[in-house]
Residue frames as qw, qx, qy, qz and C-alpha x, y, z in Angstrom:
[[0.644, 0.616, -0.177, 0.419, 0.55, -24.14, 3.61],
 [0.711, -0.455, -0.190, 0.500, 3.66, -23.62, 5.65],
 [0.315, -0.105, 0.109, 0.937, 4.52, -20.34, 3.90],
 [0.159, 0.840, 0.493, -0.161, 2.16, -17.38, 3.85],
 [0.454, 0.202, 0.243, 0.833, 2.96, -14.65, 1.35],
 [0.005, 0.842, 0.290, -0.455, 2.38, -10.96, 1.97],
 [0.412, 0.899, -0.063, -0.137, 3.42, -8.14, -0.41],
 [0.477, 0.680, -0.522, 0.192, 7.18, -8.55, 0.01],
 [0.302, -0.474, 0.725, -0.398, 7.34, -10.94, 2.96],
 [0.728, -0.015, -0.655, -0.200, 7.25, -14.73, 3.14],
 [0.489, -0.501, 0.478, -0.531, 6.17, -15.98, 6.58],
 [0.537, 0.156, -0.829, -0.024, 7.35, -19.51, 7.36],
 [0.598, -0.398, 0.401, -0.568, 5.62, -21.64, 10.00],
 [0.913, -0.112, 0.346, -0.185, 6.02, -25.19, 11.19],
 [0.641, -0.159, 0.650, 0.376, 7.58, -27.71, 8.84],
 [0.420, 0.706, -0.196, -0.535, 8.29, -26.17, 5.42],
 [0.801, 0.032, 0.589, 0.106, 8.26, -29.13, 3.03],
 [0.373, -0.091, 0.626, 0.678, 9.55, -29.72, -0.47],
 [0.228, 0.656, 0.685, 0.221, 6.13, -28.86, -1.90],
 [0.091, -0.915, -0.202, 0.337, 6.68, -25.22, -0.91],
 [0.522, -0.332, 0.349, 0.704, 9.88, -24.73, -2.96],
 [0.311, 0.421, 0.570, 0.634, 8.29, -23.81, -6.29],
 [0.134, -0.895, -0.400, -0.147, 6.01, -21.22, -4.68],
 [0.494, -0.731, 0.041, 0.468, 8.96, -19.77, -2.76],
 [0.480, -0.050, 0.456, 0.748, 10.98, -19.45, -5.96],
 [0.132, 0.670, 0.550, 0.481, 8.03, -17.77, -7.71],
 [0.318, -0.896, -0.262, 0.167, 7.72, -15.33, -4.79],
 [0.472, -0.598, 0.221, 0.609, 11.36, -14.28, -5.11],
 [0.402, 0.272, 0.553, 0.677, 11.17, -14.01, -8.91],
 [0.034, -0.800, -0.459, -0.385, 8.33, -11.52, -8.44],
 [0.373, -0.919, 0.035, -0.122, 9.91, -9.91, -5.33],
 [0.739, 0.377, -0.373, 0.416, 13.71, -10.01, -5.72],
 [0.094, 0.441, -0.490, 0.746, 14.12, -7.96, -2.55],
 [0.733, -0.457, -0.323, -0.387, 11.59, -10.03, -0.61],
 [0.112, -0.499, 0.691, -0.511, 12.21, -10.78, 3.06],
 [0.649, -0.191, -0.725, -0.123, 11.44, -13.78, 5.23],
 [0.484, -0.507, 0.401, -0.590, 10.00, -14.22, 8.71],
 [0.660, 0.097, -0.745, -0.020, 11.03, -17.60, 10.13],
 [0.282, -0.435, 0.531, -0.671, 10.09, -17.04, 13.77],
 [0.774, -0.088, 0.403, -0.481, 7.58, -19.89, 13.87],
 [0.764, 0.419, -0.459, -0.175, 9.45, -22.24, 11.54],
 [0.756, -0.476, 0.442, -0.083, 10.70, -25.55, 12.92],
 [0.657, -0.103, 0.641, 0.382, 12.17, -27.16, 9.77],
 [0.429, 0.719, -0.195, -0.510, 13.06, -26.07, 6.25],
 [0.912, 0.207, 0.330, 0.131, 13.40, -28.71, 3.54],
 [0.535, -0.317, 0.396, 0.675, 16.67, -28.57, 1.56],
 [0.357, 0.530, 0.557, 0.530, 14.83, -27.53, -1.64],
 [0.115, -0.953, -0.256, -0.112, 13.64, -24.35, 0.09],
 [0.554, -0.679, 0.178, 0.448, 17.07, -23.80, 1.59],
 [0.570, 0.103, 0.472, 0.665, 18.57, -23.90, -1.90],
 [0.139, 0.808, 0.396, 0.413, 16.21, -21.14, -3.00],
 [0.376, -0.921, -0.063, 0.082, 17.16, -19.08, 0.06],
 [0.675, -0.388, 0.285, 0.559, 20.88, -19.67, -0.51],
 [0.448, 0.396, 0.434, 0.674, 20.60, -18.17, -4.00],
 [0.056, -0.843, -0.336, -0.417, 18.42, -15.22, -2.99],
 [0.455, -0.049, -0.458, 0.762, 20.03, -14.50, 0.42],
 [0.218, -0.746, -0.369, -0.510, 16.97, -12.64, 1.73],
 [0.080, -0.411, 0.470, -0.777, 16.84, -10.44, 4.80],
 [0.432, -0.366, -0.818, 0.105, 15.44, -12.30, 7.80],
 [0.237, -0.613, -0.022, -0.753, 12.98, -10.02, 9.59],
 [0.700, -0.497, 0.294, -0.421, 12.28, -12.42, 12.49],
 [0.165, 0.453, -0.874, 0.054, 14.73, -15.11, 13.53],
 [0.716, -0.194, -0.639, -0.203, 13.68, -18.69, 14.25],
 [0.614, -0.652, 0.232, -0.379, 12.88, -19.41, 17.90],
 [0.981, -0.097, 0.076, 0.150, 14.72, -22.72, 17.47],
 [0.240, -0.843, 0.393, 0.278, 18.38, -21.88, 18.10],
 [0.613, -0.116, 0.688, 0.370, 19.69, -24.81, 16.02],
 [0.491, 0.666, 0.508, 0.241, 17.67, -23.67, 13.01],
 [0.005, 0.991, -0.018, -0.134, 18.78, -20.09, 13.58],
 [0.423, -0.619, 0.550, 0.367, 22.46, -21.09, 13.57],
 [0.608, 0.181, 0.704, 0.318, 21.96, -23.36, 10.56],
 [0.383, 0.841, 0.370, 0.096, 20.28, -20.59, 8.54],
 [0.109, -0.943, 0.213, 0.232, 22.95, -18.02, 9.34],
 [0.504, -0.376, 0.668, 0.399, 25.67, -20.40, 8.15],
 [0.538, 0.384, 0.695, 0.283, 23.79, -21.30, 4.97],
 [0.267, 0.891, 0.349, 0.111, 22.86, -17.72, 4.06],
 [0.426, -0.661, 0.174, 0.593, 26.29, -16.13, 4.48]]
C-alpha cells in the first residue's frame, strides 16, 4: 500500500493510486483532524486529491518533489 496509517497520521509513499482513495476517506471519517506526511510521495491520484481538498489536512512533512509540493499547496488552499 502507498499509504500507511498511524493513529492520526497518514504517511504517503511512492505513487498513491486510485485504489487508496476509499481507505483515505475512511481514515479521515474516523480522524477528522488527521494529518498527512507526503515526504516520500511522488504522485497522488486525483481521487485522493479530492479527499484531501475536502478535508484540508495539515501536512507534517512536505513532498521532496517541488512540483508536487507546489501543486498540493495550490489545491489545499
